[in-house]
C-alpha positions, 0 to 999 in steps of 0.5 A: 191625605188628611182624614175627614175628621182632621179636615173638619177640625181644621175647618172649625179652627179656621172658622173660629179664628176668623170670627175672632178676627172679625170681632177684633177687627184684625185684618191680617189674621182674617186674611190668614185664616179665612181661606182655611175652611174652603181649602179643607173642602177642596182636600176633602173632595180628593177622596171622592170618585173622579167625575166631571161634577167633582172636577167643576165643583173643585174648580169652583171652590178654588176660585172661591178661595181666590175670592176669599183672599181678595175680599180679605186683603186690606183695601177695596178689591171688591171688583176683583173678588166679585170676578173671582166668585163670578168664575166660581159660580160659572164653574158650579153652573157647569158642574150642575149641567153635567148632572142634569139638563132638565128645563126645570121651569119652576126652578127657573122662575124662582131663580129669576124672581130672586135675582131680579128682585135683589138686582132691582133693590141694589140698582134703586140705591145707585150702583154707579160704576159697579152697575155692569159688574153687579148685573153680570154677577146677578145673572151668573148667580141666578143661573147657578141657583136655577141649575142647583135647584134643578139638581135638588138635594144638598146642591140646592141647599148650598146654592140657596145659602150662597145666594143668601150670603151674597144678598146680605153682602149687597144689602150691607154694602149698597142698601143699609149697613148692619152690625151683624152682617159680616157674621151672617154673611160668612156663616151662610157662605161657609154653610153653602160651600159645605153643602155644595161640596157635600153634593159631590158625595150625595149625588154619587150615592143617589146615582148608585141607588138609582142604578141599583133599583133599575137593575133590580127592576130589569132582572126582578 
């Protein structure tokens, strides 16, 4: 098994080469290196303690790799990439639900406002045949954000970064294209994925601290 430092180096190399591919508009290089950072995260999670949470986060990362490939393939495979990331968000959602099922009303309100606002902006610009797929996707990512906010910690930060990245994709594709969009999108996306993956380790640590404190209170 590769060490965390080696995986970090691979992820950074993949990041650097992908940014280079974007700048040089080299589609084939971009396709080859884009999945590397998320694949490194999947390998990193193999060292984590087995749990339903780790399993669902790993599944989500796997669907994300598929989405990365589909969106990087020359040609317009946007709908297929959207479907892959829809599955990723559903996997993350299932993982978050395995951690907590608290209602988290404030998180629900925030997520609903974010989702409906972005969807309203996109619809106002005309989605055409993509109206139903984008609406379904917006519902899924809003639900994922809700449960991530309910979990808190780096899981919430990762979800926020992911939603920000997807929002930029929608704005750049359907509202107004801007030159820096591809760079901001991919950096926010990788930051979000890293934080979501890191939550597998931080959630375990948090649970250990809570259980230790509970035992001390019980016997102290």
